[in-house]
C-alpha positions as CSV (number, residue, x, y, z in Angstrom):
1,M,339.3,273.8,58.6
2,K,336.6,271.8,59.0
3,K,333.1,273.5,58.4
4,S,331.5,272.9,62.4
5,K,334.6,274.8,63.5
6,V,334.0,277.6,61.1
7,V,330.6,278.0,62.1
8,G,331.0,277.3,66.3
9,M,334.1,280.6,65.4
10,L,331.2,282.4,63.9
11,L,328.3,282.2,66.8
12,A,331.2,283.0,68.9
13,S,332.0,286.4,67.4
14,A,328.0,287.4,67.0
15,L,327.7,285.9,70.7
16,V,330.6,288.9,71.7
17,T,329.2,290.7,68.8
18,S,325.7,291.2,71.0
19,A,327.1,290.7,74.5
20,V,329.2,294.1,73.5
21,A,325.8,295.6,71.3
22,G,323.5,295.0,74.7
23,T,326.5,296.4,77.5
24,A,326.4,299.3,74.9
25,G,322.3,299.6,75.2
26,A,322.5,299.0,78.8
27,A,324.8,302.1,79.2
28,A,323.2,304.2,77.1
29,A,319.9,303.9,79.4
30,N,321.4,303.7,82.2
31,Q,323.4,307.2,80.8
32,T,319.4,308.4,80.0
33,K,318.1,307.4,83.2
34,D,320.9,309.5,84.8
35,V,320.4,312.4,82.5
36,K,316.8,313.1,83.6
37,A,317.4,312.1,87.5
38,V,319.9,314.8,87.6
39,A,318.0,316.8,85.0
40,A,315.2,316.3,87.9
41,N,317.7,317.4,90.5
42,E,318.7,319.8,88.9
43,S,315.0,321.6,88.2
44,A,314.9,320.7,91.8
45,A,317.7,322.5,93.0
46,K,316.6,325.7,91.0
47,L,313.4,325.2,93.9
48,N,313.9,327.9,96.7
49,V,311.9,327.3,100.0
50,S,310.4,329.9,101.7
51,S,307.3,329.7,104.4
52,K,304.0,330.8,103.9
53,T,301.5,331.6,106.8
54,L,297.3,329.3,106.2
55,V,295.0,329.0,108.8
56,I,294.3,325.2,109.3
57,D,291.5,324.6,112.2
58,G,291.1,328.4,112.7
59,N,294.8,328.7,113.5
60,A,297.8,330.4,111.5
61,V,300.5,328.3,110.6
62,T,303.8,328.5,109.1
63,L,304.1,325.8,105.9
64,R,307.4,324.8,103.9
65,S,306.9,325.7,100.6
66,V,308.5,326.0,96.6
67,Q,306.7,328.4,93.6
68,V,306.4,325.6,90.9
69,N,305.7,328.5,87.6
70,K,302.4,329.3,88.9
71,A,301.6,326.5,91.2
72,T,302.5,326.7,95.4
73,L,303.3,323.3,96.6
74,Y,303.5,323.0,100.4
75,S,305.5,320.7,102.5
76,L,304.3,317.4,102.5
77,R,305.6,316.9,106.4
78,D,305.3,320.3,107.5
79,L,301.1,319.8,106.1
80,S,300.2,316.3,107.0
81,A,301.6,317.3,110.9
82,S,299.3,319.9,110.7
83,L,296.4,318.0,109.0
84,G,296.8,315.2,111.8
85,A,297.5,313.3,109.3
86,S,300.5,310.2,109.9
87,L,303.3,310.0,107.2
88,K,305.6,307.3,106.5
89,R,307.8,305.6,103.6
90,N,306.2,302.6,102.2
91,G,309.2,301.4,99.7
92,S,309.3,304.5,97.1
93,S,306.1,305.8,97.7
94,L,304.7,308.0,100.5
95,V,301.0,307.0,102.9
96,L,299.4,309.4,104.5
97,E,296.7,308.6,106.6
98,N,293.6,310.7,108.5
99,S,292.3,309.0,111.0
100,A,289.7,311.4,111.5
101,T,287.9,311.3,108.0
102,E,289.6,307.4,107.9
103,H,291.2,308.7,104.4
104,V,294.3,306.9,102.9
105,V,296.8,308.9,100.5
106,T,299.8,307.3,98.0
107,L,302.0,309.1,96.0
108,K,305.0,309.2,94.7
109,S,307.8,312.0,94.0
110,G,307.8,313.1,90.4
111,D,304.9,311.5,89.6
112,K,301.5,313.1,88.9
113,N,299.9,310.0,89.4
114,Y,298.2,309.2,93.1
115,Q,295.8,307.2,95.1
116,V,293.5,307.9,97.4
117,D,291.3,305.3,99.0
118,G,293.0,302.7,96.1
119,N,291.5,305.5,93.7
120,A,293.5,306.7,90.8
121,A,293.6,310.4,90.8
122,Q,296.0,312.6,89.3
123,F,298.0,316.4,90.5
124,T,298.5,319.2,87.8
125,V,301.7,319.8,89.4
126,A,304.3,316.6,90.9
127,P,305.3,316.2,93.6
128,Q,308.9,317.6,94.1
129,N,311.1,316.7,96.2
130,V,313.7,319.8,96.6
131,A,316.2,318.6,99.5
132,G,315.1,316.0,100.8
133,N,311.8,317.2,101.6
134,N,308.7,316.2,99.1
135,F,306.1,319.8,98.6
136,V,303.0,319.0,97.0
137,E,299.9,320.4,96.1
138,L,297.7,321.7,98.8
139,N,294.0,321.1,97.3
140,S,294.3,318.2,96.2
141,I,295.9,316.5,99.7
142,V,293.3,318.6,101.9
143,T,290.6,317.6,99.9
144,A,291.9,314.0,99.4
145,L,292.1,313.2,103.1
146,G,289.1,314.5,104.0
147,G,289.0,318.2,104.3
148,E,288.4,321.3,102.9
149,V,289.6,324.5,101.4
150,N,287.7,327.3,101.2
151,S,289.0,330.9,100.2
152,G,292.2,330.2,101.5
153,E,291.8,329.1,105.2
154,V,292.1,325.0,105.6
155,R,289.8,322.4,107.2
156,S,291.2,318.9,108.7
157,I,287.6,318.3,108.3
158,A,285.5,319.4,105.1
159,R,282.0,321.1,106.5
160,L,279.0,318.7,106.8
161,E,276.9,320.4,104.1
162,G,272.7,320.2,104.3
163,E,270.0,322.1,105.5
164,F,269.7,323.0,109.1
165,S,267.3,324.4,111.7
166,T,266.6,324.6,115.3
167,P,270.1,325.8,117.3
168,I,271.2,325.4,120.1
169,F,274.5,325.7,122.1
170,N,275.0,323.1,125.4
171,A,277.7,324.2,128.2
172,S,280.8,324.3,126.5
173,E,279.6,326.3,124.1
174,K,279.3,323.2,121.2
175,V,276.1,324.1,118.7
176,I,273.8,321.6,118.2
177,V,271.4,321.7,115.1
178,T,268.8,319.4,113.2
179,K,269.5,317.8,109.9
180,E,266.1,317.6,108.6
181,D,267.5,316.6,104.5
182,G,268.3,313.4,105.3
183,E,266.0,310.2,105.5
184,A,265.3,310.7,108.9
185,L,265.8,314.1,111.6
186,Q,268.9,314.3,112.8
187,L,270.9,316.2,115.5
188,I,274.4,317.3,115.0
189,K,276.6,318.8,117.1
190,L,279.1,321.3,115.8
191,D,282.4,322.6,117.4
192,A,283.6,326.2,116.6
193,G,286.0,325.2,113.2
194,G,282.8,322.7,112.1
195,Q,283.9,319.9,113.3
196,Y,280.7,318.0,113.4
197,E,279.1,314.0,115.3
198,V,275.5,313.3,115.2
199,F,274.4,314.1,118.5
200,S,270.8,311.9,118.5
201,S,268.4,310.9,116.4
202,N,265.4,310.9,118.7
203,E,263.5,313.2,116.5
204,S,260.9,313.7,119.8
205,T,264.4,315.9,121.0
206,V,264.0,318.5,118.5
207,G,263.0,322.0,119.4
208,A,263.3,320.9,123.5
209,A,263.3,323.5,126.0
210,I,267.2,324.4,127.2
211,S,267.9,325.0,131.2
212,P,269.4,328.2,132.3
213,D,272.6,326.6,132.6
214,H,272.5,324.7,129.0
215,E,272.6,321.1,130.8
216,Y,269.8,319.6,129.4
217,G,267.1,319.9,126.9
218,A,263.8,318.6,128.0
219,F,260.8,317.5,125.8
220,A,257.5,315.5,126.1
221,N,257.9,311.9,124.6
222,D,255.0,310.6,121.5
223,N,253.4,309.5,124.8
224,G,253.1,312.6,127.1
225,V,255.9,311.3,129.3
226,L,258.3,314.4,130.5
227,N,262.1,313.6,128.9
228,L,265.6,314.9,129.7
229,I,268.7,315.0,127.0
230,D,271.9,315.8,128.4
231,L,273.3,318.0,126.1
232,S,276.5,316.4,126.4
233,T,276.3,313.1,126.1
234,G,272.7,312.4,124.0
235,L,271.5,310.4,126.9
236,V,268.1,310.8,128.1
237,K,265.6,309.8,131.1
238,K,262.4,310.1,131.7
239,V,261.0,311.8,134.4
240,G,258.0,310.9,136.3
241,T,255.2,308.8,134.5
242,D,253.0,311.5,133.9
243,N,251.2,311.3,130.5
244,T,249.0,313.6,129.3
245,V,249.7,316.5,126.3
246,K,252.3,319.2,127.6
247,T,253.4,322.0,125.2
248,D,255.5,325.3,125.3
249,L,257.7,324.3,128.1
250,V,259.9,326.6,129.7
251,W,262.4,326.1,132.8
252,S,262.6,327.8,135.5
253,A,265.1,329.9,136.8
254,D,266.7,327.2,139.1
255,S,266.2,324.5,137.1
256,K,264.4,322.3,139.3
257,K,260.6,322.9,137.8
258,I,259.8,323.1,134.4
259,Y,256.3,324.9,133.4
260,F,254.0,324.0,130.8
261,V,250.2,323.6,128.8
262,Q,248.6,320.9,129.4
263,G,245.7,318.9,127.8
264,D,244.7,317.8,124.6
265,K,242.7,321.9,124.4
266,Q,245.2,323.3,125.8
267,E,243.4,324.2,128.5
268,K,246.1,324.0,131.5
269,I,249.3,324.9,132.9
270,S,250.9,323.2,135.2
271,Y,254.5,322.6,136.0
272,I,256.8,319.2,136.5
273,T,259.4,319.5,140.0
274,L,262.0,317.5,138.8
275,A,263.4,315.8,141.4
276,T,259.9,313.8,142.0
277,G,258.0,313.7,138.8
278,K,254.9,315.3,140.6
279,V,252.9,317.7,138.1
280,T,251.1,320.5,139.9
281,E,248.5,322.8,138.3
282,V,249.1,326.7,138.3
283,L,245.7,327.1,136.5
284,A,243.2,325.0,135.4
285,D,240.0,327.9,134.1
286,K,238.8,326.1,131.0
287,V,239.8,328.8,128.7
288,E,241.2,326.7,126.0
289,N,244.6,327.1,123.3
290,K,246.7,328.8,125.8
291,A,250.3,329.1,124.6
292,G,253.7,330.7,125.1
293,V,254.1,330.6,128.4
294,Q,256.6,332.4,130.8
295,V,257.4,332.2,134.4
296,S,259.5,335.4,136.2
297,A,263.0,334.5,137.4
298,D,261.1,334.6,141.3
299,E,258.1,331.9,140.0
300,K,255.0,335.2,141.8
301,K,253.7,335.7,137.7
302,I,253.8,333.6,135.0
303,V,252.1,335.2,131.3
304,Y,250.9,333.6,128.5
305,F,249.1,333.6,125.3
306,V,245.4,332.5,125.0
307,N,244.7,332.4,120.9
308,V,240.5,332.9,120.8
309,T,238.6,331.6,117.8
310,G,235.7,332.5,116.5
311,T,231.9,332.3,117.6
312,A,229.4,329.8,116.5
313,S,226.2,330.3,116.6
314,T,222.8,328.2,115.3
315,D,219.1,328.4,115.4
316,K,217.4,326.8,118.1
317,A,217.3,323.9,116.1
318,G,221.0,323.7,116.0
319,T,220.4,323.3,111.4
320,E,223.6,323.4,109.7
321,E,222.1,325.8,107.6
322,S,222.0,327.8,110.2
323,L,225.1,327.7,111.7
324,E,227.1,330.8,112.0
325,I,231.2,332.0,113.4
326,D,231.7,335.4,113.9
327,Y,235.1,336.0,113.9
328,S,235.5,339.8,114.9
329,N,237.1,338.7,118.1
330,A,239.2,336.3,117.2
331,G,242.8,337.0,117.4
332,T,245.8,336.2,120.4
333,Q,245.6,338.0,123.8
334,V,247.7,338.1,126.3
335,Y,247.0,337.2,130.3
336,S,249.1,337.1,133.4
337,L,248.7,335.4,136.4
338,D,250.1,336.7,139.9
339,L,251.3,333.2,141.1
340,S,251.6,334.7,144.8
341,T,247.8,335.3,145.7
342,K,246.2,332.7,146.2
343,G,243.1,332.3,144.3
344,A,244.1,335.1,141.8
345,K,242.3,335.7,138.6
346,P,244.1,335.4,135.6
347,V,244.0,338.6,134.0
348,Q,244.1,340.3,130.5
349,L,246.8,342.7,129.6
350,T,245.7,343.2,125.2
351,K,242.8,343.8,123.7
352,D,244.0,344.7,119.7
353,L,243.4,342.4,117.5
354,D,246.9,342.0,116.4
355,N,248.8,339.2,115.6
356,K,250.4,338.0,118.8
357,M,254.2,336.0,118.7
358,Y,257.3,335.6,120.4
359,L,256.5,336.7,124.4
360,S,259.1,336.7,126.2
361,L,258.8,338.4,130.1
362,L,261.6,341.2,131.2
363,A,263.6,340.9,134.4
364,D,261.5,343.7,135.6
365,G,257.9,342.1,135.2
366,R,257.3,344.0,132.0
367,A,256.2,341.5,128.8
368,V,257.1,342.0,125.7
369,Y,256.3,340.3,122.0
370,V,255.9,340.9,118.4
371,S,253.1,342.4,116.5
372,A,251.7,342.3,113.3
373,D,249.1,343.8,111.5
374,P,246.4,341.2,110.3
375,E,245.3,343.3,107.7
376,G,248.9,344.5,106.4
377,V,248.1,348.6,106.7
378,I,251.1,349.2,109.4
379,A,254.1,347.5,107.5
380,N,256.5,346.3,109.9
381,N,256.4,343.9,112.6
382,I,256.4,345.8,115.9
383,L,258.2,344.6,118.8
384,K,255.7,345.8,121.9
385,V,256.0,346.0,125.0
386,I,252.8,346.0,128.5
387,S,254.1,347.7,131.6
388,A,254.6,345.7,134.5
389,D,251.2,346.9,136.2
390,G,249.6,346.3,133.0
391,A,248.1,349.3,132.4
392,N,249.7,349.8,128.8
393,V,251.0,349.1,125.8
394,T,253.9,350.8,123.2
395,N,256.1,350.0,121.2
396,L,259.7,349.0,122.1
397,L,261.1,348.9,118.3
398,A,258.9,349.8,115.4
399,D,261.8,351.3,113.1
400,V,262.4,348.5,111.7
401,D,260.7,345.0,111.1
402,V,261.2,342.5,113.8
403,I,260.9,338.6,112.4
404,S,261.6,337.4,115.9
405,S,262.7,338.2,119.8
406,E,263.6,336.0,122.6
407,L,265.1,336.7,126.1
408,M,268.2,334.5,126.4
409,N,270.2,334.6,129.5
410,G,268.7,337.5,130.4
411,K,268.8,339.1,127.2
412,L,266.4,340.5,124.4
413,I,267.6,339.3,121.6
414,V,266.2,340.8,118.2
415,L,266.1,339.2,114.6
416,A,264.8,342.0,112.1
417,S,264.8,343.1,108.4
418,V,265.8,346.4,107.8
419,A,265.1,349.0,105.2
420,D,267.9,347.7,102.7
421,G,266.7,344.5,102.6
422,S,269.2,343.2,104.7
423,N,268.6,340.8,107.9
424,K,270.0,342.0,111.2
425,V,270.5,340.9,115.1
426,F,270.2,342.4,117.4
427,Q,270.1,343.2,121.5
428,V,267.5,345.5,122.6
429,D,267.8,347.1,126.1
430,S,264.8,347.9,128.1
431,T,264.9,351.4,126.4
432,G,264.0,350.2,123.1
433,A,267.7,351.2,121.9
434,K,269.9,348.6,120.2
435,T,272.8,347.4,119.4
436,E,273.8,345.5,116.2
437,L,275.6,341.9,116.2
438,Y,275.1,340.7,113.0
439,S,274.2,341.2,109.6
440,T,274.0,340.2,106.9
441,T,272.0,339.9,103.1
442,E,270.9,336.3,103.6
443,N,268.0,335.1,104.6
444,V,268.1,334.2,108.6
445,T,265.4,332.0,110.0
446,E,266.5,331.2,113.2
447,L,269.1,332.0,116.1
448,S,270.6,331.3,119.4
449,V,272.8,333.0,121.9
450,S,275.0,331.0,124.3
451,P,276.0,332.3,128.2
452,T,279.3,334.6,126.8
453,G,277.4,336.0,123.6
454,V,277.7,333.8,120.5
455,V,275.1,333.4,118.5
456,A,274.3,330.9,116.1
457,L,271.7,331.2,113.2
458,I,270.8,329.6,110.4
459,A,271.1,332.0,107.1
460,D,270.1,330.2,104.0
461,G,270.0,326.9,105.7
462,K,273.4,327.1,106.6
463,V,275.0,326.7,110.5
464,V,277.2,330.7,111.1
465,L,278.5,331.3,114.4
466,V,279.4,334.7,115.3
467,Q,281.9,335.5,117.4
468,G,282.3,339.2,118.2
469,S,283.6,340.4,115.2
470,K,284.5,337.1,113.4
471,T,282.1,335.3,111.4
472,T,282.4,331.5,110.7
473,E,280.1,329.0,108.4
474,L,279.7,325.8,110.2
475,T,278.2,323.9,107.0
476,K,277.9,324.5,103.4
């Protein structure tokens, strides 16, 4: 046999052997794959599908679930639907997209690795396919889609974080607050579930006076011109052209006028008619430092503060060395004015030199305010009431330390600190009897009440909503 033929036979034999070995290797690999797949299927098949109820965006929702060791996985299809996210297949991958938060999650069954907006992430427990349904970790998916899980309650959109102030309600009972910790102040609108949107970046609107129907807020811009902001849309419109200084704005009960303290030295009280923009003076007695004007529902009476400063005196030459300032009568006093009598003069209702804050005018004609002892002899701030005829001043609420008091939607709402150190919100009736609306150990600084009695307050910088016995932290 020729040498070339022998070589050819040997090569052929080698190729056959190689092919057989390759086929055997492939078969072995496939067999290993099949064994793994069978094992995975068998493992998944052992998982029992049950149902669990979660609170998602305030609603109780039942989701299918499986237990993998100590971890609970939830149906991806059920979860995505409850979060408002779309779910679709892309080859071997599953893609979730939350259009509200603009987050996209890509994952595969049996694979711990997944992607969030194109960035790598990893599950603690890989997604499991059970009877054609995929089950996933709750926290990982909710967070990846821009939501939040807190004490078992799920939010499809995570709460806004920051420091907030000046809560108000609009007509649809959305809460509008000021976010203070950014580069610029922003007004944020929050719904009862904590979902939010930037409402306005106009810093002049902060602290706007709210109309009785909660449709508008009134404020003076940097030029002193009165403006109204629509609390539903955020649109702002000017009222008239008067550019004198305007502070302490308050609406008339019929929403047709806005009363305010006027002038560089707060020496006048006037009102502006919204339909015409015309400004009308009601008091111009040249007494300076007026504040806190309140008007009765029938517009026949106003009450207001006058902040009395020290009295300066010098010798005849007016030398600086002889200048003396007498503070013995300095303080805040309450005055009233009868608007129904032409030519009526203001009447001083108080004489005590206590610090006076948070003036309100009740429907029965009585005025209430918070009294603080400047010497600290009386530890508690007291809620005092002035009789309708102005003849006497008595305590309305003295067994708690009053922080603030305000007439909201015809109800007197009081924030106070009590003996155990907690802060409470009370509704106080005409006799001083109080009904507790809310209690917390946190530091409450401001609050607002909606027409239906829902309370929004600022506790340690967070926005808290109180609806009857239910309390919801709208921000974190």
